[in-house]
N, C-alpha and C positions, 0 to 999 in steps of 0.2 A: 587735259583729255581724260585722268580717273574719272574725273566728274564726269564730265560729257558723257563716258559708258555706264555712268550709274544711273544717270538718268532717262537715256536710251533704256536699261534694263528693266528699270522700275516703270517706265510709261508701258514697254513691253507684255511688262507681267498686270500691270492695269488692264490695258486692252486686252487681255487673254481672257477676263473673267465675262466679256460680252461673246467669245467665241468659244470659251470652253466651259462655262457657268460655273458653279458653285467650287469647284475645284480650286480655279483660280484664284479665288477669295483669300486664303492665307498667303499666295504668292502675293500677292498686290498688298494684302495688310503688312506683309515684311517689310516688301520697296515702300510703301508710303512709312512706317517706321523710322525707314530710313533718310529718305527727304525730309521728311520732319526734323532727326539729327543732326543731318547738314542746315538746317533752315533754309529751305530753298522751297517754297509753295509750289503746289500742286501745277497752277496754272502757267507758272514757267518752267517747269519742265514739261508741259505737255505743247506747250508753245515752241519747244526746238522740235518737235516732232511733225510731219507734215501727215496731214488727212488727206484722200480722195474727194472727200464733200463734206459738207456742213453737215449731213446727218447722220454720215459717221463720226463725227465729232461729237453729237448728241450722244449716239451710241454708247462710246467711251467714256461722255461726261458721268450717263446717268449707271454704265457701269462703276465709275469708280465711286460715283456716291452708293451705291448698293454695297460695294465691297467695306466700304469706310461704317455703312451702317451692320451690317452683317459682323463686323469685324466687333467691333462698341455689343452686339447683342453677344456675340460668343465672350468677350469677357463679362460681359453681366451674368448670363449664363453657368461659366466658370465661378465666378465670385458665388451663385447663387446652389450650384453644387455641392461646390468648398461648405459652406456652411451649414447646406443641410446634410452633410457626410460629418462636420463637426456636432449639430444637435443630435444626429443619429447615435454619434459614439458615446454621449453625455446622458442618450437615453439608457444606453446598454449598459452601461458605467451605473446609473439609477438603478436602473433593472437588477444589475447585480448585488447592489447596495440594500436595493429593499429586501432581495431573497434571502443575503447573509443577515439581513438586521431581524427579519421572519425568522430563520433558524435560530438566530442567539435568542428571541422570543420564546420557543416555541420548546429550546433547551432550560430556560428560565422558568416559565411556568411549569416544565416537566418536575425542576428543584422544586418550587415552592410546593407543587402536589406533593411531592413525596416530603418534603419537608412538613408540610401540615399533616399527613397521617403517621409520621411520625413523631409530632408533636401532638396528635391526637393520643395512640398508642400510649404515650407518655403520661399525658392526663388523664386517663383512663387508667392507667393500672394506678396512679396519686390516687387517685379518688376511690379506687377501690381499696388502697393501705390505709387512707383516714377514715372511711366506713369502717374498715376491719377495725382499725384502732378504737373508733368512739364506739364502737361494738363493746369490745372488749372491755373499756374504759365503765360504761352505763352496766355491762356486770358486775363487772368490778363492785362498783358505789353500788347496787342494787344488793350485790349478797352484802358485802361489808356492813349496809345499812341496816339490811333483816339479821343479821349475824349477833348486831348491836343491838339490837331493842331484847333478845331475851335477858343479859347479863343487867339491862339497864333496869330494865324491869322488878330485877330483883334486887338492886341497889334502893329503888323507887318506895317500894314494897318492903323493905325490913328497915327503911328510914324512918317511915310510917308509921311502922310499929313501936321503933325505939323511942320515934318521939309521943306517941300515944302511950304505951305503957310504961317508959320510965321518963318523960318529960320532965315529972314534975319533983324527980330527984337529982335532974341534972343542975350545976350550979351554971351563971352565967355563961361561961367558956365554953362549957359543954353545949348548950344552947347554940351558942353562937358556932361552932364547927358543925353541928348537927344543920343547922340553916343555910351553913355554906355548902355540905351534900347536895341537900335538895335544892338550893339556886342551880346547880353544876348539874345533878343530874337533868333539871327540866331543862337548860343549856343545850344538853348534848342531845334529849328529846327533840330540840325546835332544827339542831344540827342534821341530825338525823334525817328528819322530815325532808327538811332541804333537800338533803341528797338523792333522796328519793322522788321530789319530784325534777330535781336538775336532771336525772335520769332515765327518767319516764317521758319528759318531755322530748327527747329525740325518739318514742317509739309511739308515741300519742299522736295519731291520724288527725289533720285539720279538718273544721266544718266548715267552710267559709261561707258568710253571708254578710249584710247591711246588720250594722254594729250602729245605735243612737249611742255615739261618746259623751253626751252634755248626759244622758239618764244613766248611762255605766261609771261614771266618775264620780255623779252626786251621791249612787248607792254606798261607792265601797267608802265614800268620805264618810258617811252615815255608820256605816257599820265600826269603822276605825274607830273613831269618834265617839262611840259608845264605850270604846275602852278605859279611857280617857276623862270620866265624865269632868275633871274638878280642871282639865285645863282647858284655855281660848283657845282655839284654833279657827280662823274664818275660812272660808272657802269662796274663793272668788272667782264664778266661771263665767268666760263670757262666751260668744257664740261658736260651739265647737263642729267642726263640722263632722257628720259621723266617715264612718270608716267601712271598707272592706277588709273583713277577716275572721278568725276563729273569736266569738266573744267569750268563751271561757278562759282562752290563754290571754286575750287582750285585757281583760279583767282581773288577769295575774299583774299583766304589767302595770295598771293603776294601782294593783294591792301594795305593791313594793313602793313604787311612788310616793304615792301619799302616805303611806306609813313612814317612811323614811322623813318625809317632811314633817309629820306632826310630833317626829323621833327629836330631830335636831335643831326644830324651835324649841326644844325642851326650856332653853335657857333666855326662851324672850315671853312676856311679861303676856303679849298677843302674838301667838302666830299668825301669820297669813301665807295663804295658799291660792295661788293665780293658775288658773287654766286656761289656755287659750290654743288659738290653732291658726294655722295658714296653708294656703293651696297652691302649688306648686308644681304647672306641669299637670303629672297622673297622679300625683302622691299628696298628702294631706301633712305638713308639719304640727303635731302635736307636741306642748309647752307646759312643763309642770314646773310653777319655780316658787321656792320659799326666803323666805328672808331670816333663814335658822344660822348656823354655822358656817357652814361653805368651808370650801376647802382651796387648796395650794394648786393651782394650773398644771406645778411641775408635776403632778403624782397624777396627772388628769389618765395615763395611759393604764392605771394600776386599777379604777375603777371597776370596767367588768369585768375581771379576772376571776376565778372561783379562789376564794376563802383571800381575795385580798380587802386590805380594810385601810382607810386613810384615818381611823380616827382609834384611839386603844377603848378597852371593855370599862378601863375607868371611867370616860369619858361619855362614851354612847355603846351599849351592849349589842350586839348582831353575830352575825355568823359570814358575812362574805360572801355570802353565795346570791343574794337574794339579786343585785345588778346583772350578777352575770346568768342568772335565770331570764330576768328582763331583754337582756341584749340577745340571750337563745331564742328568745320567742319571736322579737322584732326581723332579728336575720330570717323565720322561719316564713315570717311574711314581705320578704324581699324588700325592708325596710334596713335603715340604719339610726343608727343613736348618738348622741352626744350629749356633750356636759357644756357649762361653763360659768363659773364661780369665782368667788375669793372670800380670804379667812374672815369669817366673821360680817358678811356681805350678801348671805346668801347662796343659792345655787338653782341654775335654771337647767333642764333634763329636755333634752328636743328628740323626739323620734318620727319617724315618719311611718305613714301606712298608705298601701291605696284608697281612693275614694270609690265610691261605688259605681260610677259611672256617666255619661252625658245627660241621664234623667236627673241627676242629684241637683234638687232645690240650691239654683246659685246663692240664693240669701243664705245660704247658709256657709258660705265665704266669712272667714272674720277678719276683720283690719287690726293691727295692733293697737291702735289710737280708738276705736270703735267702742261703746260707753256699755259699761258693766249691765246686763240685763238679768244675772242670776247672784244671789249674794246670800250663800249659808253661813251662819253662825252661832258658833257658841258662846253661854256665860251671858255677861251683863250685857243687854240688849241696846246701852247707852255708847259701847265700842264697837259697835255694827259698821262695817266697814259698808 
């Protein structure tokens, strides 16, 4: 009895679609669901209901099919609406996350900007402190050097008078002591000159231009070699690329490096000095190599410090300022300088300088294996390199 009643109600609800329109669709859908759950086909349910005509049956059948289709569409629509709502919720969450991320990024940018400003302020303060300290040191060196010159001239003058007027009456020990005084006066004068050069370098204006490095190195070598005509020291120059810098300052670089090479090859029968260059990016790397005494790389960090020496006065005389001066000159040209060496196997000094630019002749580039094109030598020509 219960099933029959449900069948009748289901059929009436479905048929109501035809007479009541869309409002009966939901009712029909629910009743169809009940019939489906009971495993009762629609045709069986409808067969238990009498219709007045076949036409009415057709209308009812169409209404049922229409109701079922609408129910299916409603389910699809509900699913799409739910999916759209889910996507919209995700979009809102993404937008909120993006806003929060943008806010954090802006806060981080402001923090970085503030830190950069603080860093710039600190750097400016440090630079000013360094400049002030440098000015003080330069002024001190200059004053001390000038103040030392007067008594040094007096010592030198009186020692000359003593040697001239009383040289004949002095015994061998007296002459030896007087010679020590004269030698130390000369050494002190050289030290003062080096200090003055070092202190003036920071105040000297640079006049940059095209520098023919081959010509400059050759001229410096010739001048220095003339001071030791008894020594045989060969200069081997490969194609050396031109540089862009202050010619007078770069000349001082060659003076110090070549004079060191001549000095430290003093223990060799034949001294050899090789100069060449290589082009690296926007800088040229210049190399000055000798076959002299060399040094232990353990002490390489002391090479370019003021008054730092790796050899005693008994081995090789010097003031300990020359390489510090070279280092300062190269730094003023935005270059760098370093060295490689082994004890008793010579030393090689490398320094970088800007090259003149794109208009520079590409043939000036020098390869390490390139054949020597210029050899300057002194002494016995049979030993020419």
